[in-house]
Every structure is written in C-alpha cells, then in structure tokens.
SEMI-15755 format. One record per residue (C-alpha): x, y, z. Coordinates in steps of 0.02 Angstrom, whole numbers, plus 50000, padded with zeros to 5 digits. Layout:
SEMI-15755
XYZ
...
//
This chain:
SEMI-15755
498184822150297
497484839750305
496054841950182
494924857050184
493244861050109
493454878250032
492424891249941
492564889049754
494134897549688
494334904549514
495884898449424
496564916149433
496694914049620
495524926949696
494034924249811
492544916849722
491004909649808
489804898149717
488504884749743
489804871549699
491074865449827
492954865949811
493974852949902
495804856649936
497074842649925
498424852650013
499254844150160
500194827950190
500474816150043
501594800950022
503214802649926
504234788049858
505684785649739
505764774749585
506324758349665
505294760749823
506814761349938
506244778150005
504464781050065
504034796150169
502724809550201
502844825550100
501894841750111
500924848949964
501304862249906
503114856849918
504514847149837
505534831349860
507054840049935
505984848350069
505104832050109
506764822950132
507454836950239
505904838150348
506024819450385
507874820950431
508404810050285
509564823550216
510474838350291
510114856350245
510344855750054
511314872150065
512594865550190
514354865050121
514424853549967
512684846349977
512204853149807
513414840049740
513044826549869
511174827249837
511234827049648
510484809349656
508824816849713
508574826149550
509124811149446
507854799449524
506004798349475
504814801849619
502974798549649
501754809049751
500184799749806
498684802549918
497004794749960
495494804950010
493634804550039
492564818549969
491414826350101
490004830249980
488824819949872
489634819049700
488004813349619
487274830549650
488524838549531
488584837549342
490464839949330
492004837549439
493694844449393
495424841149464
496424857349459
498284859849482
498964877549491
500774871849478
501644855249445
503544854649442
503714848649307
503574832549206
502274820649276
500984807549231
499374809349332
498334794449386
496624796549465
495964780349539
497334771149444
496814778349275
498004789849180
497054806149156
498444816849085
500224822949087
501104839049134
502694846349062
502654864949104
502984871949277
502234888649226
500444884049182
498954877349276
498154860849229
496344855349237
495674837549214
493884831449200
493624817349326
491734817749328
491394799349295
492864793349397
492554800249571
492134787549706
491844788349893
493704784849922
494904790749789
496744789249750
497824801949661
499604798949602
500854809649510
502284799749436
503684812149405
505094810349283
506804817749324
506854835149246
508704832549209
508394816549114
506874823549025
507864838648965
509254827348902
507994816448807
507154831548728
508854838048674
509324821348596
507644820748506
508034837648425
509124829548293
509104842548154
510284854548245
510904858048420
510134871748526
511514879548632
512104880648765
512194862148803
512864863848980
513294877749104
515114882249143
515964869249253
516094881849397
514204881049417
514154862249452
512534862149353
511464851349241
511294851949052
509954856448923
508844866949036
508244876248881
507274860648830
506124860648981
504854873549037
505494874349214
506364887249321
507944889449217
509094893549363
508594877249450
509894868649341
511184881249413
511714899149377
513234909849411
512484914749579
511494899149623
511544880449649
510824866049548
509274859149633
508044853749495
506764846649614
505094838249583
503424841249667
501724849549671
502294867249700
500624876449702
498834872849751
497874857149700
496004854649724
494384846649662
492954857749604
491174851949575
489814861849488
488194862149393
487624873149248
489244883049229
490924885949311
492034901349309
493744896349241
494534913449259
494094931649274
495334944949225
495214963549195
496154979149141
495894997549178
496025009049027
495975027849018
495025034748868
495915050748819
494485056248707
493095055348836
494305057848982
493505043149071
494145027349151
493515010749086
493694993349158
493774979249032
493244962849113
493434945749034
492694929949109
492884912349043
491624898749087
491484880149070
489664877849019
488944861149074
487144864249027
486614858548854
485444873348845
485964891648836
486304899049008
485614916549034
486044927549179
486454944449250
488124951849301
488294965449432
489924974949445
490084985149604
491444996949668
490655003749829
491955017349864
491635024849693
489755022149711
489755011549554
488524997649522
488224992249343
487184977549280
487354967449119
486344953449041
487364938748975
487054922648881
488224907748887
488254893248767
489404878348752
490314886448607
490214904348671
490974903748843
491924920148857
491034935548923
491764952948895
491094967748993
491524986148983
491264996149142
491235014749101
491615026549244
490935044149223
492225057949228
491175065549365
491785051449478
493375056349570
494535041649536
496195041749629
497635034449529
498965022049582
500725029049592
502435021249612
503305022649780
503925040349811
502725048049686
501035046849769
499795034849848
499445016949798
497555019349801
496525004049758
494675000049762
493774984249811
492754977649664
491504963349661
490824954649508
489264944449542
488614932249411
486834925849436
486564911849309
484904903249275
484224912549426
484984899549543
486874899449524
487824913549607
489674915949571
490504930549659
492264936549624
493134949949727
494724959049679
495654975249704
495584986849556
496855000749528
496905014749401
498505020049317
499195022449142
500905017349080
501795022748922
503505017848858
504135033248767
505295029648621
505425045648521
506785055948436
507915066248551
508615083048503
510495081848488
510505062948466
510295050848323
509395038148433
507755037348528
507225039448708
506745024848818
505795029748974
504165026649063
502735038549097
501565033649238
499935043449234
500765055049109
502275058949220
504035053749167
504765043149307
506555037549333
506545019049378
507655016049529
507874998249586
508584981149557
508304963849484
507314950249573
507804931949569
506904917449656
507064919749844
507474901349871
507864885749769
506354877949855
504794888449832
503894880749982
505174890050089
504664906950017
503444911850152
502314926950162
503444933650298
504984932350187
504114940850040
503564955150154
505324957050222
506174957350052
504924968849967
504824980550117
506724981850103
506494987649923
505475002949967
506475005950127
507975008550012
507015021749911
506795010049762
505245010649653
505554996249531
506064978049515
506394967849360
505764949949381
507164941349288
506804928649152
507784913949221
506724911449375
504834910049397
503274920149371
503074924649553
501644919649667
500104930649679
500624938149845
502224945049769
501254955549645
499934960249774
501314966949886
502094976349741
500384984249708
500214989349891
502004995749909
502105004849742
503474994049666
503444994649476
503794977549400
504704974349237
504094956749200
505154945249093
504464929549016
505454914649080
506804912648949
508604917148990
510354917448918
510064903248795
509324898648628
507714888548630
506904875948513
505464881948405
504664865648355
502754865248356
502584855948521
503754867948612
502904883348537
501204876448592
501864874948770
502504892748766
500884899748695
499864891548833
501084897848964
501054915748899
499154916648891
498984908949064
500204920949146
499554936549060
497774932749114
498394929049290
499424944749309
498784958649197
497614966349327
499114971449433
499564989849413
501324986349474
501744977049312
502224990649187
503054980749047
503204963248975
504894957748907
505074942348799
506704935648871
508344939448959
509864942248846
509364930248707
509374943948574
511134949148618
511664930748629
511204928848446
511734946048389
513534944648451
513554925648437
513904920348616
513794902148567
514984902748418
513714897048290
514394895348114
513904910148009
512944899947880
511884892148020
511384908548103
509844910647992
509074894948069
509264901348246
508674918848201
507124911248122
506784901248281
507044916648388
505824927148287
504574912748286
504594911148475
504674929048537
503974939748395
502694928748308
502064920048463
502414928348631
502264945948562
500694941348466
499884934248624
500364949448730
499634961448602
498054951048595
497834948348783
498454964748856
498334981548769
498714991548927
500604990048941
502104989348823
503044974048764
504864972648715
505584957048634
507124955448745
508214963848873
509384971548825
508574977348665
508454992448554
506564993348573
505694999848417
507324999248320
507464980648357
505724978248283
506194988848132
507664976948106
506534961648109
506624956848293
508514956048316
509594971548317
511364972448253
511914980248418
510724977148563
512004985448678
511825002348590
511765017048710
510655026448588
509135014948601
508195004048723
509014996648877
510764989848908
511604977449025
513364982349076
514714972949170
516574976949181
517554969149324
519284973749259
519214992649235
519285004249385
517495006149447
517915023049526
518135029649348
516385034649294
516965036149113
516935017149092
515035016649111
513825018248963
512845034448953
511345024248900
509475027548893
509075014349023
510205002149117
509244986749170
510724976549232
512414981349305
513374976849460
514834969549556
515004954549669
515304953449855
515264940049989
513874939150118
514234942150301
515054929050411
513444926450511
512564921050351
513974909550291
514254901950462
512584892650453
513114882550300
514974880050330
516224872850454
517794880050530
518944872950396
517964882850266
518294899950344
519634905850227
519484915750066
520534902649976
519694887250051
518934873649943
517224879250008
517524897349954
517994891549781
516524879349771
515274892649823
515874904749688
514964900549526
515574915349425
517174911549330
518654919549422
517434929049532
518424928249694
519984935049610
519014948649520
518344955249685
520084956349760
520824964049603
519484977549601
519714980749788
521594981749769
521434996849655
520925007749802
521134998049964
522484988150052
522144969950089
521764964750268
523334963450375
522704954850532
523544938050559
522154928650649
521414917350510
519594919950561
519794938850578
520674939550410
519234930050329
517944941550408
518964956850356
519054950450177
517164947850172
516964965650238
518164972450106
517194964249964
515614972750027
516514989550037
517134987349859
515424982149793
514514996349880
515735009549819
515755002749641
513855001949623
513695019149707
514875026949579
513985018649434
512215022249494
512595040549531
513265042149354
511615035749285
510595046549404
511475062549350
511395058149164
509495060049154
509435078149095
510885079448974
511455073348804
513335071848779
513955065948609
512195060048572
512105049548731
511175052348893
509385055148949
509625039849061
507955036049143
508215019549233
509505010949343
509114993149399
510674985349473
510994966749473
510384959549590
509234962449738
509164945749830
510074929249853
509454911549823
510724903849943
512224908650050
513604912749926
514564926749841
513454935949718
512944952849652
511524954249780
511244968549902
510164957550015
510904941650084
509974925150088
508604927750217
508564946650194
510034953850292
510584970250215
512324970850139
513274987250138
512664990049959
510854990350014
511215004150140
512125013550003
510615011349889
509515019350022
510625034750003
510985034949816
509145032149774
508585046149891
507275057849814
508475072649829
510305068549800
511945077949774
513155068449661
515005072949660
516295067849533
517855073949445
518175077249263
519885083049202
520375089449373
518745098749403
517585093949545
515725094549501
514175092549608
512505088949524
510845090449611
509675076049565
507815076749605
506425063949597
505245076249680
503645082649599
503995101149616
505445112949594
506485116549749
507645130749797
509195121849859
510845126249938
512375115449931
513535114150081
515295107950042
516545103750179
518345097850174
518995087050314
520745081450353
520825062850388
521655067850551
520245078450621
518385077650656
518275096450632
518065102750452
519555112550387
518435123550282
516675124350213
515635134050090
513795136250054
513225140049876
511925152849826
510165145649812
509865136249649
508235129249583
508225110549550
506755106849436
505595092349472
506285075949407
507875083849338
509755084349368
510715100749366
512505106549396
512595115249565
514455117349589
516035116949483
517795120349546
519545114349498
520145102649634
521785112049653
520845128249688
519755119349813
521275112349903
522135129349906
520655136550000
520965123950139
522705126450207
523675110450219
522455099950114
523115088149982
522225074549887
522925061350005
522585070550169
520805076750141
519055070950097
517545080950035
515785079450109
514265088550041
512375089150061
510855098649998
509605108650099
508015116950039
506885130950096
505625117750153
506675108950286
507015095050161
508785088250164
509745076050057
510885062450125
512665068350155
513755062250013
515645061750000
517025061749871
518715053549895
520135063849821
521295048849815
521255030149836
521045025850019
522605014950012
523545031349982
522615041450115
523755050150240
523215053250419
521895039650421
522035031050589
521115017050677
519595024750760
519015019550932
517135018450908
516075015351062
514195012151071
512815014551196
511225004651157
509525009851223
507745004551185
506445016651119
504765008151097
504964994350969
506625001550909
508385002250977
509525017450975
511385014950947
512295030551006
514035030050929
515565039950979
517185040050879
518945046050914
519345049150730
518595050050557
518095032450506
517625027150328
516425012750295
515845010750475
514954993950482
513774989750625
513374971350642
512254961650760
512614944550686
511074933950653
509834945050747
508564949250610
508334967750574
509104982750491
509904999150541
509335016350486
511075018750411
512645008450396
514285007850301
514405026650321
515845039050329
515875044850511
516485062850509
515625068650668
516135063950844
514415057350890
513045049350788
511425040250827
510835025750722
509175016550742
508974997650735
507314990750672
507134972650734
506164960550625
505884948750770
505814950850958
507514954551033
508244963551183
509584976151228
510654962551308
510544951451152
511054965951043
512504970651157
513144952851154
513034951250965
513624968850920
515254972450829
515854987750736
517154988250597
517865002750499
519155002350360
520705005450466
520234990850581
520694978150449
522494984250431
//
C-alpha cells in the first residue's frame, strides 16, 4: 500500500498548507465481489474493470465483444477495503475528517466496521467526521451497489409515472434507467460508446486532522466594474469551525506580479463560517487580460491567500487568477425578427470555433495527464478556440480546465443531464442542488469556462416529444423540467456565479425560452439561441440544407477510425465492413449504411479485390466523406457571420460533434481513441484558420468569401487557379484587385458564373477541372489554399492514379516528408500506423509536383521506423 503524508488540501483541490496534517489513502486497496469468489488488489483512484484487467483476470475491455462479455462486472456488487496506520498522534487534533473527492457511485462506507455514511452521486465530494473513531490501526470499506441495479430500483420506486427513456436503442447494447442515477450518463452506453458502468473510488481520498478551524473550500471570481473601470476579485472561503469560541484572524491576499498585498480582519463563529472578501485593484495597475486562443495571450497571475487564525494557525492557499469578461449578447438584429446569440470576451465579439468534448475513456483512471495534454494541444493545433463539455459525460478533472486556461480554450460547460427526462422528486432535486453548488464552486475561477448550460437536448426532447408522451401527461413532465433546471440549477448558478451566463438547455432559444417559461415551442429555431443539426440523408455538398442559425453547437457526420486503431481491438475475421464486429461496434442506428450512402453521392466505392485492402479503403473513404461534409457545413457557418438572409444569419459559433473518442469505433469524432488525427481534424486546421477563403456555388455562380478572425482589417488579394485533372500545371489563373477584409468579418471577394469561368480556360468542363484559391495580404500573411470541386469526383474525367513517392529526413525533433507526385491527387493521406504523432497537413489536394510535410512525433521514433510504417493513399488508389 502506498500512503503519503501530504500538505493539507482544500476541497477545491489547490495547494493549501496548514498546521494540520493530511494523509492520503491513494494506492493499493483490496477489491472483492459480492460472494467473495474474486479477491484482488486494486488501485485508488481507479475502478473495478481496471483492477481486474491489471491482474490479468480479464482481457482489454475494449477488445472485440468484451463490452458484452464483461457485463457481469457491472451487475455484481463490489467492495473496496484497506487498512492503515496514521503516522501522527490523533490525540493532538480536535477533529479528523475522511474526505472523498469522487465515489462512483452508490456505496455504503464503513470506518472501523461502523457505517459512517452513504454515497449516491458521482459528481460531488463527500466528507465524514471520524474524530472519535480513529485508532492506531484503522480499516476502511466501501460496499458498492451495482449502478445498473440501483438505477432499476429507483425507477421502479418512481410509481406515479414513468420517466423516459427506459432503455437505450438495442444497437447500443446498453443498460436501462441511467436517468435515475447521478453517474456518468454515457457509462450505460451511447450511440458512440460502450456500456461499462463501473464501480470504484475515482478521485482522491484522504484523512485531514485539524484544530481551531479548517478550510473547506476557497473559490473566487474576477469582476470588472464598468463604473470605476477597476478589476475586483471576489473571494469566498468556507470553514469548519471547531473552537467553541469565536476565531479571529487576519487574511492577506497577495498578487506579487501586480504588486498587490491587501489585509483583512475576519471573525469566524460556529454559525458564521463563510468569509467573503473583495479585493479592489486600482485602475492604475496594468492588468493584462486573458484571451482565447488566436486572440491574445492567456496571461495569469499567481495569487496567495494566507489566513492567520488565533495567531497560531496558518492556512495558505495558492491559485492562478485570470482577468477576463464574458457577455452573451442576445439583442434584436436589424432585418430579422429574432435575436443575436454570440459571445463577447473582454468586449470583443468572438466567433467560437471548435468541437464537443466527451469523456476520453470509459475508465477515468486511464485518462492521464499526458493524454489530456495531447488531446487539448490538438485542439489549438487545429486553430480551435472552444470546446463544449457535453452533458452526458463528467465534470472534467481539474487539470482539464487548467490546461484550457493555459491554452486559451473557451469551455461551454453543460451540467450532466443528457437526452432524457429526469425525476424531480425532493430527494433527487436535493442531490442535484448539492452537485451544482459543488461543481460551480470548484470550477468558477477558471476563465476558460464562459457559459453554464443546464442540460443537453432535454428541452427539445420535451418540446417535440421525442418520447411520445400522451398530450394530457405533458404538463407533468414540463413541470418537472422547470423544477429541475429553472427553479433549482438556474437559481443556484445565479446565486453562486454572477460572472458568466447561464442557458437552460442546448439547443435552446436563450432569452426567448425563458420568456416562454423555460421550454420553447421550437428550440431548433434559427432565429434564436443555438441549434443542433444532423442530416445524413441529404447531399452534404449542398450547403442549402444547413441552417443559417445564430450559433450551431452540434453538427457532424460519422466515419471509421484508421485500421491501426481498430487492429488493436479486433482479429482478422473482423476486418470487413460487413463483419459482425463492424456491425457490433456501430451504435448509431443504420450508421454504417448511412456513411456509404453519403459517400456514394460523390465517390465510387473501393474496387480492389483483396479483402484487407478493400476494408482499409472503405475506412479511408468514410474519413474522406466525413471531412468533406463537415468542411462544407463549417465553411457555410463561417461565412454566414456577417449577413442576414431572409432574417437568418449572423452565425457566431460552429462546434462540430465530436472532438474525441471514448473507444475504438465508428463515430463523429475527428480524433481517434488515443489521439490520432482523422482526416477531419486536418481539415479543421484549415477551415478554422484565422484567414480563410470559402468557395461555393449558388444558381450556377461561383462565389468566394473572405473570412477573418483577425483583430485588424487586412488588404487582401485572392488568387484563383483552374487545373485540369490531367495536369499539374494550372490551365489559367487570376488575381483579384486588393479588397479590405474587416476584422472578424466575412465579405464577398469574388463572384463569377461558372460557365464564364470555364470559358476563360480552354478545354475546361465541370468534369475535367478543379478550382483552387488562396488569400494573400500586404503583410506576408497567407490563408490555406482551398479548393472547389465542379462535379462529383465519381464523374471526374482525367483523374488518374498518382505515383506518390516520399523521402524522409530528420530535422531536429521533427521529420520532413518530401513528397513527389506524377499527377494531381485528391485526399492524399499519409499514414505511419501506430507511431504517435501528427503531420503538419494531411488529406490534402496535391496540385503541385513536390510538397514538403512535417511530422511531429509525440514519442521517440526514428527515420527507419517511419519508413517501415509509412503508407500513402489518394482517392484514385482505391479504384
């Protein structure tokens, strides 16, 4: 067992030193099942599945059909137990507390064989007074109840009316009644993830001993006072006061870089245990603000808060403090009957470019610091500035938000309710209230979090009656919905955090939803709030199918991950698109067919006869389809920011579904399980570029918009070239006169009927030619080169199989891939198998004879390893 004597930690998780000791119970525990047939060591933090796997008692849970084979683990009741000696004299301390930062989920806790409490919420911390119970040698047991069985029992106990949905679709191979338990909702399965409702102690556990008083939590917010034009820091500290007498003391708040040191006198009593401080920063002090990625620096300041109580007890808390303002602007728009929906950071309107975050693994103990760094670094490397933490997962660990602060990633934070109705009985509401208060206090000091959202899609589920509730019963469910999200969660947010906006749901109509009592008649309205949009049947190359909405917080298309990712969890018999494994891994109804049907609109199916090559080619084609679909849709949203058409437009956010994968399977993700970039992620790096030309057709006319996320106006020139599929030399080109693109705006740069454009290039037809175009400025700033297909590629004439060769060389920590092609090659895909890393570009249209691409390895590798693993595929190779 690995036990450590630590400095005292505040419940909010930052460094806090005090006279009292803190004793960590992390390390090796004993794990056993209900009948005692299985007894094994298990690591805390951790879960049962991980313990079984680490002891070799089960295979990788993600291998083949193990999500079905290991269902017994979640249906059993497990016990975690440990014995420990405390390396300090307990008699010297007035109070000893046992603190859990995360228990998953339903457990009875026994300290020295005495039941001291129960847990039933994965999303809150728990604290138990064990003062009179501590001995020299102590035992601690957590007797868990199966989350699946608990949820079923709670559902059965709710006898007045059902709370749908009862069970997930059969394709998900999931468990039922997840809406009755405060646990990671997707752990019971989702349409992109498996069912692994595990049990365990998933965050820190420790003993804390203290005299006089103990700091429970310290939280703070930075607020800009528009009247005085000064920054203020509001600090709130909660104490457990042991002393029967009033505790007096002094607080010193110091921010050395800003030369701030302010002192306050405080008095604590057993009934008055919360201290609120206001730190006023003179406007003479030059405070640098925090900005999202691409818009400025992420400046932060080290702040210490020192409490000296009764002249003898010192409690010191250190944290990073950032200064930024956020406003959600919902105001009338000229030329529209609706309202805007966009964010201002530090007074500047900012287009949110990004994706949706789901849990990075079914087993949180596998989400390492290294993995978080890799995934979040990939966000900013793709020119994104925002993530939505989706409401069916978890409130992420502290390091996630710290990294978002450091990288400039804005976070749209859902509360953990998703795609379901929920009970609103008093006991459930009490759980939710405690959860909301706990998470707001834990997270509100992070500048990256710019909005709270009450749930994912529950408003629309009621509004358009997803669950086929009888009309006369709807009032009951609407009442429950308003009780939970408006009268409780919203009330707590407004009380605990006045620095950022709250919306009841996503999608929602924002202020209009509130005007309508908390549920809007049409939450999908393009005139208000945010929308989610999915259409797998219509042609995704037709931009007219997409909503010209104010803000699009979910949209996307599926693809399969690469073969190197799937290979780890499959066997040779699985390597076919129509195999039992391929069907089992697809949790979205008809998803595999939908991908092929969408691809078939513009591409021919793979023709190679070798079964393995055909499977790999099909995986590649789904990624081509996904990347091109999401590119077309995102570019439509990007160019819609500055215009109103038929009352619609002023789009100011595009967050595609989804960023990351929870396991190795087909999904909407742009990052595969483990972090490998799909073709879509490379496309995102281009279509989220700060300066972007967007080309499209409307009624036979070819348009190019210039889209800018830059902070100043730029004089730009557009270069347009037409290539024949048969030649690497452009048939013709043109350069437009300089045009000013205003900061943060989109503007039409070019407009020409396609037939006129083709006539200028002798011999060009829609089927024989392709258009490329890019922007240049008078400041040596260039956009990515974009392209526009004039016909479906299945109809392209002159497209031949390119012979692409590569020469790999090492340059410092990077590798240079010098490519040479014999012909134009669309969707050139460079792959180095399982070697971790990313390329500077990939999935591109190769229209020049030679091109150099960089490879950034994430782990140590060599030129010879890369040469051995390397393969290159372009579209014509699969025919």
